[in-house]
N, C-alpha and C positions, 0 to 999 in steps of 0.2 A: 773163484772155484770154476772148472769145468762143468759141463752137462751133465757128466758122470757121476761125479763125487756131488754136486747139488743135487741130483736127483734121488744120490742113494741118501745123504745127508736128510731131506728131507721127509722119505719113508722110513727113517728108522727114529726122527722124532729129534736128530740131534741139532737139527737149523731149523729155524723160525721167523729169520729174519726178513728183509727186502730181496729180492732178484735183482735191481737193476745194479749193472756192472759186473753181472755172474754171466756163466755158459753165454758167452759174448758172442754175437754171430747166430746166435737161434730166435728164432720166432717166440715171442712172448705171451702170454692171452691172459684176458680175464676171461673168469668162469660164473656160470648161472648155471644154478640144478635146481628144477623144478620137477614137481607130478606132473604128467602126461595132460590132464583136465587144464594146466594153462600151459603148456609149452605152446600150442598154436596160438595164440594172444600173445604171449610173448615173443612170438616168432615175428608176428606182426607189426611190433614194436619196435622190434629193433631196423626190420628192413623200413618203417617209416625214419627212424633216427639212424641213419647209418650213418653219421659223422662219431655219436658217440658208442653208438655198437654196430661195428663192422662184424658181422659174423665169419670168422673164421671157418669153425666145424662145428655141426652138429651131432648129437651122438646119437643112436636109436634107444628106446625105452629101456635100462636095465644096462646098459655097455657103459662100464665105465674104464673102455679104451680109444684114444683118438685114433683110429687107422687110417689116417690121412695125415697128420701132422706128429703121431707121436705114437706108432703103432707099437710102441713096446712098455707103455706107460699106461698109469691108473691113476684116473683123478680122484679116487678114493685116497690116495695115500701119498700123492707125489710135489702137493704144493706146500709152500713155508707153514701157512696158516691159513684156517677156515674161517669165515663169518656164519652162523648158523641163524635163520629165523622164522619164529613162529607165529604163524597171523599176522604178520607183516611188521614183528617185535624181534630185534637184535636179544638172542638167549645165549650164546656161547660163541666161544672161539678157538677150537679143538685142531690140535694134530692133524688127524686123520678124521673120516668121516666113514669109517669100515662097519662102524656100528650103527648108523644110520642109513645105509643103503636099501634101497629096496628096488622092484623089478620094474617099477611103472616110471623112476625117474628119467628125465630129459636132461643132458648136458648141453650146454651152449657154452663155446670157445669164440671169445672174442675178440678183437684186436688190440693192441696196448701200445701206449705211446714210445715204449721201450723199443720196441721192432727197430725205429728209426736211430737208435742211440747211437749204434757201431757208426750209421754213414756220418751222424754229426761229430763221431770222434774221427773217423779218418779226414774230415774235412777240418779238423785241429781244432772245434771248438771245444770248448771247457762248459762242464755242464755241474752246475755249482752242489746239486746232491749228489756226486759223487766222489773220490779222493781224500783227501789228508784234513779236510773242513767240512764234509759233508753226511748224512748219518744212512746214506743208500735208500733213502724214502723221500721222492720229491714231493715237493706241498700241493696238494689237492683240496680245491676251493668250492663250496654251492655258489651256484650263480644264478642271478636274476631270469634268467636266458630260462625258457619252460620248452620242456621236450613237446612233439607231436602225442597227443593221447590217442591211444589204442586199448577201448575197454577199460578197465581198471586199471594198467599200467600206463601211470604218466606222473610228471615231476620234474625239480630244476634240471640244467643239465651241469655237472660236473665237470674243473676244467683242471689241468697237472699247469705249472706254473715252471719257466725257469727264463732267468734273467742275461740277458745277452748286451752288450755294444751294440748301438745301432745299427752299423754296417756287418754285425754277424750276427743278428737278428734276418736281416735280409737273405742272407745265405742259409738260415736256419730255417725258414719259412720259406725256401727256395728245397731244398733239402727233401723236407720233410711232406710236403705237397706230392710226393713221386712215391710216398708208400699211403695209401690209403685205407689198410688194414693196421696203419701206425694213429689213424684219427688222419691223416693228412693234412695239411697245412693248418697253422692254429686260426683261431675264429677271431684273436683279439690281440692286442699288446697297446701297451700304457697305460691308464689309468684306469684301475682294477672296478675303482665305483662305480665305470658307464655299463659291466655287467654284472652290478651287483653285489659287488665284494667289498666286506664290511671293513677287513684288517686281514691286510696282507702279511700280516706280522702271523697272525692267529689262523693258518689254515686248518680244515673240519677234519681233513685226513694227513697222513704222512708228515714230515715235518717242515716246522720254515728254515728258509736260506736267508742270505743274508745278500741282499741287491747293492752292490758295488755302486760307488761313484761314477755315474755314466752311464749305467745299466738301465735297461727299461724289461719289464715284466714282461713275457709274453705269453699266452696261453692256449693249450689246447684242447679240444675236447677230451676226455677221462671215460674209462671205461668202468669206472666207481660208478656213473649216471644208472645204470639198472638197479645199484642197488636201492636207491631214494625212487625208483618206481616200485620196487617190492613192498618200501614200507606204506605205500600207498594201495598197492594194488591187494595186498594182506593173503596172499596164498598160506595154506595150511602149511605148509615147510618150503624153505627155498633157502640152498645153499649157497654162498658164495665163496670169493678169494676174500680174503684180508687184505683191504689196499696196501699195495706195496708189493703184496708177497703173489707171483704170479705164477700162473703155471707156463714153463718152458717146455715149448716142442723139440722134436726132430730135426726138423726142417730150417734152413737158412734164414733169416730175416730179409735178405737179398733178395731172396726168390718172392715177395710179393713187393719189389720194387715194379712200376708201373713205368 
């Protein structure tokens, strides 16, 4: 789907799946919405952990429109699916959050690894989670790598994984290093156990992919990391994207390249 079709289908509730591979060329974002009382501490958490939590845009309290990256969009309706937390516990996965919206809610849009996927495609690299055998959901794992704590917000880093042949892994690392809003270059390559991943075939989020003979798993920091911090911070309300179901902006992914 192109951007217009994807956004329309998200708004009318007819699409609730992953956004990877759709609206190619546009920036994609993780999302965290918190009451104003929690926003300052969460912002500091993101600034202390820029690899998994690069801030693309912060919206004013009560404003659902991302005026910098998508001035015609609405964060209450334009994601395929949301995740709602009450006191740190996930309680719902709605298609929109219109009935939850409040004037004190602050939205953070955070960079996503999907931003760099077009550049990987252009380099001729194949992504296992997209295509004939993929589900569109990249596999995501909790790790033993801890984020830097800020107040109540802390927890393990979550990573996404894409397998590549060694030569292609070098190219993927170089390409993604130019996209800090896509979490930059990978944090690890090779043995999953070295970063505390227990079972590569059973990701905590997304869907498993097949690692072919000769391929090695490459791991990037992931914007699901804040959802782990929310479990520990236990704000009275938090709303996020459903893992893999991102907010897609109007600006180009290429515009975030350095």
